[in-house]
C-alpha positions as CSV (number, residue, x, y, z in Angstrom):
1,M,-74.0,4.2,6.4
2,M,-76.7,1.7,6.6
3,L,-77.3,-1.0,4.0
4,V,-80.4,-3.1,3.5
5,T,-80.0,-6.4,1.6
6,G,-82.6,-7.7,-0.8
7,A,-83.5,-4.1,-1.5
8,N,-85.5,-4.9,-4.7
9,G,-87.6,-7.4,-2.8
10,S,-90.9,-6.5,-1.0
11,L,-89.6,-6.2,2.6
12,G,-86.2,-4.9,1.6
13,S,-87.5,-2.1,-0.5
14,A,-90.1,-1.1,2.1
15,T,-87.4,-1.1,4.8
16,L,-85.1,1.1,2.7
17,A,-88.0,3.5,2.0
18,A,-88.9,3.6,5.7
19,L,-85.3,4.4,6.7
20,R,-85.1,7.2,4.1
21,A,-88.4,8.6,5.3
22,R,-86.8,8.9,8.7
23,G,-83.9,10.9,7.2
24,V,-81.4,8.1,7.7
25,A,-78.6,7.7,5.2
26,A,-79.2,4.3,3.8
27,T,-78.6,2.3,0.6
28,G,-79.6,-1.0,-0.7
29,G,-77.9,-4.1,-1.9
30,S,-79.3,-6.5,-4.6
31,R,-78.2,-9.0,-7.1
32,T,-80.0,-6.7,-9.6
33,P,-79.3,-3.3,-8.1
34,D,-81.0,-0.1,-9.1
35,E,-78.9,3.1,-9.6
36,G,-77.2,4.0,-6.4
37,M,-77.4,0.5,-4.9
38,R,-74.6,-1.9,-4.3
39,R,-74.5,-5.2,-6.2
40,L,-74.7,-7.9,-3.6
41,D,-75.3,-11.4,-4.9
42,F,-75.2,-13.9,-2.1
43,D,-74.2,-16.7,-4.4
44,D,-71.2,-14.6,-5.7
45,H,-69.0,-14.1,-2.8
46,T,-66.7,-11.7,-4.7
47,S,-69.6,-9.3,-4.8
48,L,-70.0,-9.1,-1.0
49,D,-68.4,-5.8,-0.3
50,L,-69.7,-4.3,2.9
51,A,-66.9,-1.7,3.4
52,G,-68.2,1.4,5.1
53,V,-71.4,-0.2,6.3
54,S,-72.2,0.8,9.9
55,T,-75.5,-1.2,10.2
56,L,-76.4,-4.1,8.0
57,V,-80.1,-5.0,7.8
58,L,-79.9,-8.6,6.6
59,I,-83.2,-9.5,5.0
60,S,-83.5,-13.3,4.9
61,A,-82.7,-14.8,1.6
62,G,-85.2,-17.5,2.1
63,Y,-86.2,-18.3,-1.5
64,A,-84.3,-21.6,-1.7
65,E,-83.7,-24.9,0.1
66,D,-82.4,-24.5,3.6
67,D,-78.8,-25.4,2.9
68,R,-78.5,-22.8,0.2
69,V,-80.2,-20.1,2.4
70,V,-77.8,-20.8,5.3
71,G,-74.8,-20.8,3.0
72,R,-75.9,-17.4,1.7
73,H,-76.4,-15.9,5.1
74,A,-73.1,-17.4,6.3
75,A,-71.2,-15.7,3.4
76,V,-72.8,-12.3,4.1
77,L,-72.0,-12.6,7.8
78,D,-68.4,-13.5,7.0
79,A,-68.1,-10.4,4.8
80,A,-69.6,-8.3,7.6
81,V,-67.0,-9.5,10.0
82,R,-64.2,-9.0,7.5
83,D,-65.3,-5.5,6.5
84,G,-66.0,-4.2,10.1
85,V,-69.8,-3.8,10.0
86,G,-70.9,-2.3,13.3
87,H,-74.2,-4.0,13.8
88,V,-76.4,-6.7,12.2
89,V,-80.2,-6.6,12.2
90,Y,-81.5,-9.9,10.9
91,T,-85.1,-10.5,9.9
92,S,-86.0,-13.9,11.2
93,L,-89.2,-15.9,11.8
94,T,-91.6,-15.5,14.7
95,T,-90.9,-17.7,17.7
96,A,-94.2,-19.5,17.3
97,G,-93.1,-20.7,13.9
98,D,-90.5,-23.1,15.2
99,H,-92.4,-26.0,13.8
100,L,-92.8,-24.5,10.3
101,G,-91.0,-26.2,7.4
102,F,-88.8,-23.2,6.8
103,A,-87.9,-22.4,10.4
104,P,-84.5,-24.3,10.6
105,A,-82.8,-21.9,8.2
106,H,-83.8,-19.0,10.3
107,R,-82.8,-20.6,13.6
108,V,-79.4,-21.7,12.2
109,T,-78.8,-18.1,10.9
110,E,-79.7,-16.7,14.3
111,R,-76.9,-18.9,15.7
112,L,-74.5,-17.6,13.1
113,V,-75.4,-14.1,13.9
114,R,-74.8,-14.6,17.6
115,A,-71.5,-16.4,16.9
116,S,-70.2,-13.8,14.5
117,G,-69.0,-11.6,17.4
118,L,-70.8,-8.6,15.9
119,P,-73.4,-6.6,17.8
120,W,-76.8,-7.9,16.7
121,T,-80.5,-7.6,16.9
122,I,-83.0,-10.3,15.7
123,L,-86.4,-9.4,14.4
124,R,-88.6,-12.5,14.6
125,N,-91.2,-11.4,12.0
126,G,-94.7,-12.8,12.0
127,L,-96.3,-14.1,8.8
128,Y,-97.6,-11.4,6.5
129,A,-101.2,-10.5,6.3
130,E,-100.7,-10.2,2.6
131,L,-99.6,-13.8,2.5
132,F,-102.6,-15.0,4.5
133,G,-105.1,-13.3,2.2
134,G,-103.2,-14.3,-0.9
135,L,-103.3,-18.0,0.1
136,L,-107.1,-18.1,0.1
137,M,-108.4,-19.8,-3.1
138,W,-111.4,-18.6,-5.0
139,A,-113.9,-21.2,-6.0
140,D,-117.4,-20.5,-7.4
141,D,-118.8,-17.6,-5.3
142,G,-116.6,-18.1,-2.3
143,V,-113.1,-18.8,-0.9
144,E,-111.5,-22.0,0.2
145,S,-108.5,-22.7,2.5
146,A,-107.0,-25.4,4.6
147,F,-106.8,-23.1,7.6
148,G,-110.1,-24.2,9.1
149,D,-111.1,-22.0,12.0
150,G,-107.5,-21.4,13.0
151,A,-106.2,-17.9,13.4
152,L,-102.9,-16.3,12.4
153,A,-101.4,-13.4,14.3
154,A,-100.7,-11.7,10.9
155,V,-98.7,-8.5,10.3
156,A,-98.8,-6.0,7.5
157,R,-95.5,-6.1,5.7
158,E,-95.3,-2.3,5.9
159,D,-95.3,-2.5,9.7
160,L,-92.5,-5.0,9.7
161,A,-90.5,-2.7,7.4
162,E,-91.1,0.3,9.7
163,A,-90.1,-1.7,12.8
164,A,-86.8,-2.8,11.0
165,A,-86.1,0.9,10.2
166,I,-86.7,2.0,13.8
167,V,-84.3,-0.6,15.1
168,A,-81.7,0.1,12.4
169,A,-81.8,3.8,13.0
170,D,-80.8,3.3,16.7
171,P,-79.2,-0.2,16.8
172,A,-77.3,0.4,20.0
173,G,-80.7,0.6,21.9
174,H,-81.6,-2.9,20.6
175,R,-78.2,-4.6,20.9
176,G,-78.5,-8.3,21.9
177,R,-82.3,-8.2,21.8
178,V,-84.9,-10.5,20.1
179,H,-88.1,-8.8,19.1
180,D,-91.1,-11.1,18.4
181,L,-93.1,-9.1,15.9
182,V,-96.6,-10.6,15.5
183,G,-100.0,-8.9,15.1
184,T,-103.7,-9.4,15.8
185,P,-105.1,-12.9,15.2
186,I,-107.4,-13.2,12.1
187,T,-109.2,-16.1,10.5
188,A,-110.1,-17.1,7.0
189,G,-113.7,-16.8,8.0
190,Q,-113.3,-13.2,9.0
191,V,-111.6,-12.4,5.6
192,A,-114.5,-14.1,3.8
193,D,-117.1,-12.1,5.8
194,R,-115.4,-8.9,4.8
195,L,-115.4,-10.0,1.2
196,G,-119.1,-10.9,1.5
197,V,-118.6,-14.5,0.5
198,P,-118.6,-17.9,2.2
199,H,-115.5,-19.7,3.3
200,R,-115.1,-23.4,2.9
201,T,-112.5,-25.5,4.7
202,I,-110.7,-28.2,2.7
203,G,-108.5,-31.0,4.1
204,L,-104.7,-30.8,4.3
205,G,-104.4,-33.7,1.9
206,E,-106.5,-31.9,-0.7
207,Y,-104.5,-28.7,-0.2
208,R,-101.2,-30.5,-0.7
209,R,-102.6,-32.1,-3.9
210,R,-103.6,-28.8,-5.3
211,L,-100.2,-27.4,-4.5
212,L,-98.5,-30.3,-6.3
213,E,-100.8,-30.7,-9.2
214,E,-102.7,-27.5,-9.8
215,T,-100.3,-24.6,-8.8
216,P,-97.9,-23.9,-11.6
217,G,-94.6,-22.1,-10.9
218,L,-93.9,-23.5,-7.4
219,L,-90.4,-24.6,-6.7
220,P,-89.9,-28.0,-5.1
221,F,-89.4,-26.7,-1.6
222,Q,-92.5,-24.5,-1.6
223,P,-95.4,-27.0,-1.4
224,P,-94.2,-28.5,1.9
225,M,-93.5,-25.0,3.2
226,L,-97.0,-23.8,2.4
227,A,-98.5,-27.0,3.8
228,S,-96.7,-26.4,7.1
229,I,-98.2,-22.9,7.3
230,A,-101.7,-24.3,6.7
231,T,-101.4,-27.0,9.4
232,G,-99.8,-24.5,11.8
233,I,-102.7,-22.1,11.4
234,R,-105.4,-24.8,11.4
235,H,-104.2,-26.3,14.7
236,G,-103.6,-23.0,16.6
237,F,-99.9,-22.7,16.7
238,L,-99.6,-19.3,15.1
239,D,-102.3,-17.2,16.9
240,G,-100.3,-16.0,19.9
241,T,-99.6,-12.3,20.4
242,T,-96.9,-10.1,22.0
243,P,-96.7,-6.3,22.5
244,D,-93.2,-6.1,20.8
245,L,-94.5,-4.7,17.5
246,T,-96.7,-2.0,18.9
247,D,-94.0,-1.1,21.5
248,L,-91.5,-0.6,18.7
249,L,-93.8,1.3,16.5
250,G,-95.2,3.5,19.3
251,R,-98.7,3.2,17.8
252,P,-101.3,0.5,17.0
253,A,-100.3,-1.8,14.2
254,R,-102.1,-1.6,10.9
255,D,-105.2,-3.8,10.8
256,P,-104.1,-7.1,9.4
257,L,-107.6,-8.1,8.4
258,T,-107.9,-5.1,6.1
259,T,-104.6,-6.0,4.5
260,A,-105.5,-9.6,4.1
261,V,-108.9,-8.7,2.5
262,A,-107.1,-6.5,0.0
263,A,-104.7,-9.3,-0.9
264,A,-107.5,-11.8,-1.3
265,S,-109.5,-9.3,-3.4
266,S,-106.6,-8.8,-5.8
267,T,-106.7,-12.5,-6.7
268,R,-110.4,-12.6,-7.3
269,P,-111.0,-14.0,-10.8
270,E,-112.8,-10.9,-12.1
271,A,-110.2,-8.7,-10.5
272,R,-107.5,-10.2,-12.8
273,R,-109.4,-9.6,-16.0
């Protein structure tokens, strides 16, 4: 049996659905499980029961400070070793993202995966096209961002979920491999053109100020994380491409520009009324 962690999250639920669409017997794990799922709370080690799991798709539990994320992943991997899991597929961060503020937790977890002694595959996921579009800020009759003219090799979340399902369905064929799953480079200007509005670039200092002073609900670790994404895109660190995603999918990837435009449209002030 295959098990996908974080199964009530966006990537986890999509991966579980993609596995089931392929006819694979799979279940999900979550701290708030739906019917038929296992309760897996990474902060409650007594809940980490992976007995009978042949392949574990470990969706990164990245919604926290790095030490807590690494601790969660270490606990799950310890349980996987204890319970005899046959293969671990870990959703990591694209190679080009090494400089990003949230990269260390991913790279440490990759070390833990390799050191576990379990057969493994690492999926270095590119940043979501949905995130790119969602980070554009509406102002007057246009959008603003700190991305400048920089491009992001963005990926639709659904493609990453399908890629994870393909690997998990035949893990032996991907044992010991690292797949760098990035897409086609897109810019904020291109998104704005599709929306039919102008794009204006703001400085990184102004962006950080807005994150700290005008964006309610952010946790303390999130402003520096988002600022690192902005400067990475702005200065051309995240626009490189590889064929890994299309090779895995066996088809062209979904158009990330269309996905980003839809995400930006959903945050348009009149769309929220």
